[in-house]
Structures are given as structure tokens and as C-alpha cells.
C-alpha positions in Angstrom: -9.0 -11.3 25.4 -7.3 -9.3 22.5 -3.5 -8.6 22.1 -1.7 -6.3 19.8 1.0 -7.2 17.5 3.5 -4.6 16.0 4.0 -5.8 12.7 5.2 -3.0 10.6 8.5 -2.9 10.1 10.6 -2.9 6.8 13.0 -5.7 7.9 15.9 -4.1 5.9 18.4 -6.6 7.8 16.3 -9.5 6.3 16.6 -7.8 2.5 16.8 -10.9 0.7 13.8 -12.5 2.6 11.6 -9.0 2.5 11.8 -8.1 -1.0 8.5 -9.9 -2.0 6.8 -10.0 1.8 7.3 -8.3 4.9 9.0 -9.7 8.0 6.2 -11.2 9.6 5.2 -13.5 6.9 8.7 -15.2 6.3 8.1 -18.7 6.8 9.8 -20.8 9.7 8.7 -24.6 9.5 6.4 -23.8 6.1 4.4 -21.2 8.5 4.8 -17.6 8.9 6.1 -16.1 12.0 3.7 -13.9 12.5 1.3 -17.2 12.6 3.5 -18.9 15.4 3.6 -15.9 17.6 -0.5 -16.1 16.9 -0.6 -19.8 17.9 1.9 -19.1 21.1 -0.5 -16.4 22.4 -3.8 -18.4 21.3 -2.5 -21.2 23.6 -2.7 -18.4 26.4 -6.2 -17.4 25.8 -6.0 -15.0 23.4 -8.5 -15.2 21.0 -8.4 -11.8 19.1 -5.4 -10.1 17.4 -4.9 -6.4 16.2 -2.3 -6.5 13.8 -0.7 -3.0 13.4 0.6 -3.7 9.8 2.9 -1.6 7.8 5.4 -2.4 4.8 3.2 -4.7 2.8 0.4 -5.2 5.0 -1.6 -6.5 2.0 0.5 -9.6 2.0 -0.3 -10.0 5.9 -4.3 -9.4 5.2 -4.3 -11.6 2.4 -2.9 -14.4 4.0 -5.2 -14.2 7.0 -8.3 -13.6 5.0 -7.8 -16.5 2.7 -6.3 -18.6 5.4 -8.6 -21.8 5.6 -8.5 -21.6 1.8 -4.7 -21.9 1.9 -4.9 -24.5 4.5 -7.6 -26.8 3.2 -8.1 -29.4 0.0 -10.1 -27.9 -2.6 -12.3 -29.5 -5.3 -13.2 -27.1 -8.4 -16.3 -27.9 -10.5 -15.9 -26.2 -13.7 -18.8 -27.7 -15.3 -21.0 -26.1 -13.0 -18.8 -23.0 -11.8 -18.2 -24.3 -8.3 -15.6 -24.6 -5.8 -15.8 -26.7 -2.6 -13.0 -26.4 0.5 -12.6 -29.4 2.3 -11.3 -28.7 6.0 
């Protein structure tokens, strides 16, 4: 099942928080609001998300593109130019 999430507002009433990141990426409990919304929906069987991003949408894309990297331990082997991600 798919869900569409509208995440394109400017967040002007939260300007002290949204100068550097879009409103869906403001953290609650160490995770973005958008992550919490997606977790609630996934518990109900939604497994695909279409995020309609606007203002600073690249921040949302970068977060989820690198999600496993952000949430995992990483080992760098500089001698062999390798990186290992530990889930």
C-alpha cells in the first residue's frame, strides 16, 4: 500500500527551526517528524511513501537516501580505501 505525504510548506511559524531544515525534518526525540509519521503509517501496513517535498526538499532526500548510514555504525579502513556499514 502507498501513502502520499505533503511535506512542502515553508514552516514560517517555526522560523527559528526552519532556517536550516524544512519543517518535516524538525526533530522530536532525536528523529525527524516525517520519520515518526512514516513509522505510524508503516505500522498500519503502508510500505511505500510518496513525499511531496518543496522547501529544502533536498534535506529530506539526503536524509532518507543515507538513512541506513545515519542509523548504523561505520568502520573506515583508510589503508584500503574501504567503508563498512554495520546494521
